[in-house]
C-alpha positions as a Markdown table, in Angstrom:
| # | Residue | x | y | z |
|---|---|---|---|---|
| 1 | Met | -115.9 | 92.3 | 127.2 |
| 2 | Arg | -114.7 | 93.7 | 130.5 |
| 3 | Ala | -112.5 | 96.7 | 130.6 |
| 4 | Asp | -108.9 | 96.0 | 131.5 |
| 5 | Val | -107.9 | 98.7 | 134.0 |
| 6 | Arg | -104.2 | 99.0 | 134.8 |
| 7 | Gln | -102.8 | 101.5 | 137.3 |
| 8 | Val | -99.6 | 102.8 | 135.8 |
| 9 | Ala | -98.7 | 105.5 | 138.3 |
| 10 | Asp | -100.3 | 107.3 | 141.3 |
| 11 | Asp | -103.9 | 108.2 | 140.3 |
| 12 | Thr | -103.2 | 107.3 | 136.6 |
| 13 | Tyr | -104.9 | 104.3 | 134.8 |
| 14 | Leu | -104.6 | 102.9 | 131.3 |
| 15 | Val | -107.7 | 101.1 | 130.2 |
| 16 | His | -107.7 | 98.6 | 127.3 |
| 17 | Gly | -111.0 | 98.4 | 125.5 |
| 18 | His | -111.9 | 96.9 | 122.1 |
| 19 | Asp | -108.5 | 97.3 | 120.5 |
| 20 | Thr | -108.3 | 100.9 | 121.7 |
| 21 | Asn | -107.2 | 102.5 | 125.0 |
| 22 | Trp | -108.3 | 105.4 | 127.1 |
| 23 | Val | -106.7 | 107.0 | 130.2 |
| 24 | Ile | -108.2 | 108.0 | 133.6 |
| 25 | Leu | -106.4 | 110.7 | 135.6 |
| 26 | Lys | -107.8 | 110.9 | 139.2 |
| 27 | Asp | -107.8 | 113.6 | 141.8 |
| 28 | Gly | -110.0 | 112.5 | 144.7 |
| 29 | Asp | -113.4 | 111.6 | 143.3 |
| 30 | Ala | -112.9 | 113.7 | 140.2 |
| 31 | Val | -111.2 | 112.5 | 137.0 |
| 32 | Thr | -110.0 | 113.6 | 133.7 |
| 33 | Leu | -110.9 | 111.1 | 130.9 |
| 34 | Val | -108.5 | 111.0 | 127.9 |
| 35 | Asp | -110.4 | 109.5 | 125.0 |
| 36 | Thr | -113.5 | 107.3 | 125.2 |
| 37 | Gly | -113.0 | 104.3 | 122.9 |
| 38 | Tyr | -115.4 | 103.0 | 120.3 |
| 39 | Pro | -119.2 | 103.6 | 120.7 |
| 40 | Gly | -119.4 | 99.9 | 121.7 |
| 41 | Asp | -116.9 | 100.5 | 124.5 |
| 42 | Arg | -119.4 | 102.5 | 126.6 |
| 43 | Pro | -120.2 | 99.7 | 129.1 |
| 44 | Gly | -116.5 | 99.2 | 129.6 |
| 45 | Leu | -115.9 | 102.9 | 129.9 |
| 46 | Leu | -118.5 | 103.2 | 132.6 |
| 47 | Glu | -117.1 | 100.1 | 134.3 |
| 48 | Ser | -113.6 | 101.5 | 134.3 |
| 49 | Leu | -114.7 | 104.6 | 136.0 |
| 50 | Ala | -116.4 | 102.6 | 138.7 |
| 51 | Ala | -113.3 | 100.4 | 139.1 |
| 52 | Val | -111.2 | 103.5 | 140.1 |
| 53 | Gly | -113.8 | 104.7 | 142.5 |
| 54 | Ser | -115.4 | 107.4 | 140.2 |
| 55 | Ala | -118.5 | 107.8 | 138.2 |
| 56 | Pro | -119.6 | 109.6 | 134.9 |
| 57 | Glu | -120.9 | 112.6 | 136.8 |
| 58 | Ala | -117.5 | 113.0 | 138.4 |
| 59 | Val | -115.7 | 113.4 | 135.1 |
| 60 | Ala | -114.3 | 117.0 | 135.1 |
| 61 | Ala | -113.6 | 116.9 | 131.4 |
| 62 | Val | -113.0 | 114.7 | 128.4 |
| 63 | Leu | -109.8 | 115.3 | 126.5 |
| 64 | Ile | -109.7 | 113.9 | 123.0 |
| 65 | Thr | -106.4 | 113.1 | 121.3 |
| 66 | His | -108.2 | 113.2 | 118.0 |
| 67 | Ala | -111.7 | 112.8 | 116.7 |
| 68 | His | -111.6 | 109.3 | 115.2 |
| 69 | Asn | -114.6 | 107.1 | 116.0 |
| 70 | Asp | -112.5 | 104.8 | 118.2 |
| 71 | His | -111.5 | 107.6 | 120.5 |
| 72 | Leu | -114.6 | 109.8 | 120.3 |
| 73 | Gly | -117.2 | 107.1 | 121.0 |
| 74 | Ser | -118.8 | 108.2 | 124.2 |
| 75 | Ala | -117.7 | 111.9 | 124.4 |
| 76 | Glu | -121.1 | 113.2 | 123.2 |
| 77 | Tyr | -122.9 | 110.9 | 125.6 |
| 78 | Leu | -121.0 | 112.3 | 128.6 |
| 79 | Arg | -121.5 | 115.9 | 127.4 |
| 80 | Ala | -125.2 | 115.5 | 126.8 |
| 81 | Ala | -126.0 | 113.3 | 129.9 |
| 82 | His | -123.7 | 115.0 | 132.4 |
| 83 | Gly | -122.7 | 118.4 | 131.0 |
| 84 | Thr | -119.1 | 117.2 | 130.7 |
| 85 | Pro | -116.9 | 119.6 | 128.7 |
| 86 | Val | -115.1 | 117.9 | 125.7 |
| 87 | Tyr | -111.8 | 119.6 | 124.9 |
| 88 | Leu | -109.6 | 119.3 | 121.8 |
| 89 | His | -107.0 | 121.2 | 119.9 |
| 90 | Pro | -108.7 | 124.1 | 118.0 |
| 91 | Ala | -107.9 | 122.4 | 114.6 |
| 92 | Glu | -109.7 | 119.3 | 115.8 |
| 93 | Val | -112.9 | 121.0 | 117.1 |
| 94 | Pro | -114.7 | 121.0 | 113.6 |
| 95 | His | -113.5 | 117.4 | 113.1 |
| 96 | Ala | -115.3 | 116.4 | 116.3 |
| 97 | Arg | -118.4 | 118.2 | 115.0 |
| 98 | Arg | -118.1 | 116.2 | 111.8 |
| 99 | Glu | -117.8 | 119.2 | 109.6 |
| 100 | Phe | -115.2 | 117.0 | 107.8 |
| 101 | Leu | -113.7 | 113.6 | 108.4 |
| 102 | Gln | -110.0 | 112.8 | 108.3 |
| 103 | Gln | -110.3 | 109.0 | 108.8 |
| 104 | Ala | -109.5 | 105.9 | 106.7 |
| 105 | Thr | -112.4 | 105.3 | 104.4 |
| 106 | Val | -114.0 | 102.0 | 103.4 |
| 107 | Ala | -112.1 | 102.3 | 100.1 |
| 108 | Asp | -108.8 | 102.7 | 102.0 |
| 109 | Val | -109.6 | 99.5 | 103.9 |
| 110 | Val | -110.5 | 97.6 | 100.7 |
| 111 | Arg | -107.2 | 98.7 | 99.0 |
| 112 | Asn | -105.3 | 97.5 | 102.1 |
| 113 | Ala | -107.2 | 94.3 | 102.6 |
| 114 | Trp | -104.2 | 92.2 | 101.4 |
| 115 | Arg | -102.4 | 93.3 | 104.6 |
| 116 | Pro | -102.4 | 90.6 | 107.4 |
| 117 | Gly | -105.0 | 91.4 | 110.0 |
| 118 | Val | -106.8 | 94.1 | 108.1 |
| 119 | Leu | -110.0 | 92.1 | 107.3 |
| 120 | Pro | -110.4 | 90.7 | 110.8 |
| 121 | Trp | -109.9 | 94.2 | 112.2 |
| 122 | Ala | -112.5 | 95.7 | 109.8 |
| 123 | Val | -115.1 | 93.1 | 110.9 |
| 124 | His | -114.3 | 93.9 | 114.5 |
| 125 | Val | -114.7 | 97.7 | 113.8 |
| 126 | Ile | -118.2 | 97.1 | 112.5 |
| 127 | Arg | -119.2 | 95.0 | 115.5 |
| 128 | Val | -118.1 | 97.7 | 118.0 |
| 129 | Gly | -119.8 | 100.6 | 116.2 |
| 130 | Gly | -116.7 | 101.9 | 114.4 |
| 131 | Leu | -118.7 | 103.0 | 111.3 |
| 132 | Glu | -121.2 | 104.9 | 113.4 |
| 133 | Gln | -120.9 | 108.7 | 113.6 |
| 134 | His | -121.3 | 110.3 | 117.1 |
| 135 | Pro | -120.3 | 113.9 | 116.5 |
| 136 | Val | -119.8 | 116.1 | 119.6 |
| 137 | Thr | -122.4 | 118.9 | 119.4 |
| 138 | Ala | -120.4 | 121.5 | 121.3 |
| 139 | Pro | -116.7 | 120.5 | 121.5 |
| 140 | Glu | -114.5 | 123.2 | 122.9 |
| 141 | Pro | -110.9 | 124.2 | 122.3 |
| 142 | Phe | -108.5 | 123.9 | 125.3 |
| 143 | Pro | -109.4 | 126.6 | 127.8 |
| 144 | Ala | -105.7 | 127.6 | 128.4 |
| 145 | Glu | -102.2 | 127.0 | 127.2 |
| 146 | Gly | -99.8 | 124.9 | 129.3 |
| 147 | Pro | -101.0 | 122.6 | 132.1 |
| 148 | Leu | -104.8 | 122.3 | 132.2 |
| 149 | Asp | -106.5 | 123.0 | 135.5 |
| 150 | Leu | -107.9 | 119.4 | 135.6 |
| 151 | Pro | -107.1 | 116.2 | 137.4 |
| 152 | Gly | -103.6 | 115.2 | 136.4 |
| 153 | Arg | -102.7 | 118.7 | 135.2 |
| 154 | Pro | -102.1 | 117.3 | 131.6 |
| 155 | Val | -100.3 | 119.5 | 129.1 |
| 156 | Pro | -101.6 | 119.3 | 125.5 |
| 157 | Val | -98.9 | 119.1 | 122.8 |
| 158 | His | -100.0 | 119.5 | 119.2 |
| 159 | Thr | -98.7 | 116.6 | 117.1 |
| 160 | Pro | -100.4 | 116.8 | 113.7 |
| 161 | Gly | -100.3 | 114.2 | 111.0 |
| 162 | His | -102.6 | 111.4 | 112.1 |
| 163 | Thr | -105.2 | 114.2 | 111.9 |
| 164 | Asp | -104.6 | 118.0 | 111.7 |
| 165 | Gly | -105.5 | 118.6 | 115.3 |
| 166 | His | -104.0 | 115.5 | 116.9 |
| 167 | Cys | -102.6 | 116.1 | 120.4 |
| 168 | Val | -100.6 | 114.1 | 122.9 |
| 169 | Tyr | -100.9 | 114.9 | 126.6 |
| 170 | His | -97.8 | 115.2 | 128.7 |
| 171 | Leu | -97.7 | 114.7 | 132.5 |
| 172 | Pro | -94.2 | 116.0 | 133.1 |
| 173 | Asp | -94.1 | 115.5 | 136.9 |
| 174 | Ala | -95.0 | 111.8 | 136.5 |
| 175 | Gly | -92.9 | 111.3 | 133.4 |
| 176 | Leu | -95.9 | 110.1 | 131.3 |
| 177 | Val | -96.9 | 110.8 | 127.7 |
| 178 | Ile | -100.4 | 109.9 | 126.6 |
| 179 | Ser | -99.7 | 109.5 | 122.9 |
| 180 | Gly | -103.0 | 108.7 | 121.2 |
| 181 | Asp | -102.4 | 107.5 | 117.7 |
| 182 | Ala | -99.3 | 109.6 | 117.1 |
| 183 | Leu | -97.1 | 106.8 | 118.6 |
| 184 | Val | -98.5 | 103.4 | 119.4 |
| 185 | Ser | -97.1 | 100.1 | 120.7 |
| 186 | Gly | -99.2 | 97.7 | 118.7 |
| 187 | His | -102.3 | 97.4 | 116.6 |
| 188 | Ala | -104.5 | 94.7 | 115.2 |
| 189 | Thr | -103.3 | 95.4 | 111.7 |
| 190 | Ser | -99.6 | 95.3 | 112.7 |
| 191 | Arg | -97.5 | 92.2 | 112.9 |
| 192 | Ser | -94.8 | 93.9 | 115.1 |
| 193 | Ala | -94.8 | 94.9 | 118.7 |
| 194 | Gly | -93.2 | 98.0 | 120.4 |
| 195 | Pro | -93.1 | 101.6 | 119.5 |
| 196 | Gln | -94.3 | 102.3 | 115.9 |
| 197 | Leu | -96.5 | 104.4 | 113.7 |
| 198 | Leu | -99.8 | 103.0 | 112.5 |
| 199 | Pro | -99.9 | 101.8 | 108.9 |
| 200 | Gly | -99.8 | 104.7 | 106.5 |
| 201 | Phe | -103.4 | 104.5 | 105.3 |
| 202 | Phe | -104.6 | 105.5 | 108.8 |
| 203 | His | -102.8 | 108.9 | 108.7 |
| 204 | His | -104.3 | 112.0 | 107.1 |
| 205 | Asp | -100.7 | 113.3 | 106.4 |
| 206 | Arg | -98.0 | 110.7 | 107.0 |
| 207 | Ala | -95.1 | 113.1 | 106.5 |
| 208 | Arg | -96.5 | 115.3 | 109.3 |
| 209 | Ala | -97.0 | 112.2 | 111.5 |
| 210 | Leu | -93.4 | 111.4 | 111.0 |
| 211 | Ala | -92.3 | 114.9 | 111.8 |
| 212 | Ser | -94.4 | 114.9 | 115.0 |
| 213 | Leu | -92.3 | 112.0 | 116.4 |
| 214 | Glu | -89.6 | 114.6 | 117.0 |
| 215 | Leu | -92.1 | 116.6 | 119.1 |
| 216 | Ile | -93.0 | 113.5 | 121.1 |
| 217 | Gly | -89.3 | 112.6 | 121.5 |
| 218 | Ala | -88.6 | 116.0 | 123.0 |
| 219 | Leu | -90.9 | 115.4 | 125.9 |
| 220 | Asp | -89.4 | 114.3 | 129.2 |
| 221 | Gly | -90.8 | 110.9 | 130.1 |
| 222 | Asp | -90.1 | 107.3 | 130.7 |
| 223 | Thr | -93.6 | 105.8 | 130.2 |
| 224 | Leu | -95.8 | 105.8 | 127.1 |
| 225 | Leu | -99.6 | 105.4 | 127.3 |
| 226 | Pro | -100.6 | 104.8 | 123.7 |
| 227 | Gly | -104.0 | 104.8 | 122.0 |
| 228 | His | -103.3 | 101.2 | 120.8 |
| 229 | Gly | -101.2 | 98.5 | 122.2 |
| 230 | Pro | -99.8 | 97.9 | 125.7 |
| 231 | Leu | -98.1 | 100.3 | 128.1 |
| 232 | His | -94.6 | 101.0 | 127.1 |
| 233 | Arg | -91.9 | 101.5 | 129.8 |
| 234 | Gly | -88.7 | 103.2 | 128.8 |
| 235 | Ser | -87.4 | 106.4 | 127.4 |
| 236 | Val | -90.1 | 108.3 | 125.3 |
| 237 | Arg | -87.3 | 109.7 | 123.2 |
| 238 | Ala | -86.0 | 106.3 | 122.4 |
| 239 | Ala | -89.6 | 105.1 | 121.6 |
| 240 | Ala | -90.1 | 107.9 | 119.2 |
| 241 | Glu | -86.7 | 107.2 | 117.5 |
| 242 | Arg | -87.5 | 103.5 | 117.2 |
| 243 | Ala | -90.9 | 104.3 | 115.6 |
| 244 | Arg | -89.1 | 106.6 | 113.1 |
| 245 | Glu | -86.6 | 103.9 | 112.2 |
| 246 | Arg | -89.3 | 101.4 | 111.6 |
| 247 | Ala | -91.2 | 103.8 | 109.4 |
| 248 | Ser | -88.2 | 104.7 | 107.2 |
């Protein structure tokens, strides 16, 4: 599968991999990489960097929205091979080291196998390495509050619920919100399109995930770059409100 690289704003690219997305923020040759897809997405990840005129050694940092296998896939590879720092919210750092795992279990998937799309999705997850564990040996908390001194100047915003340390990344000057799994626009296990929460069994704490929609809705933006599903153009506030309505 070839990576689907879409330019969504100046020096900003949303990349669709195997049912999961990552984002490239560019500044000259240097880039910030937000999430890294599944382990099986590595060829597509490297291809996407080349497509925007960059390379693995030019990645200034990897920012992780949350440490699930479909977002953490190649973070340790980049750290070990190129010395790339991997940054997360402090609460997510031990999760990335796999001191614990806040992720849907095989039992959760079996209990939800009756849902349309769940079994095909589960088979796909196995094929792209979704059951593998690739802990980050030395993940780091964000080095500063507010805008990070990295390409794109992203601002981490703590949005717990999907995991305890889940963060979205706000690019206020561009009106963009990189929302990870706190607010998506589609998923292989969902029969609906548009802004929504993932099905409940994917969240570590669904009540907190619902509450975090208010935090996302308070961010100034008109473009949503989700962890799953297509780019969403339109008010981020309205997108968060729509997801809350669907979840109620």
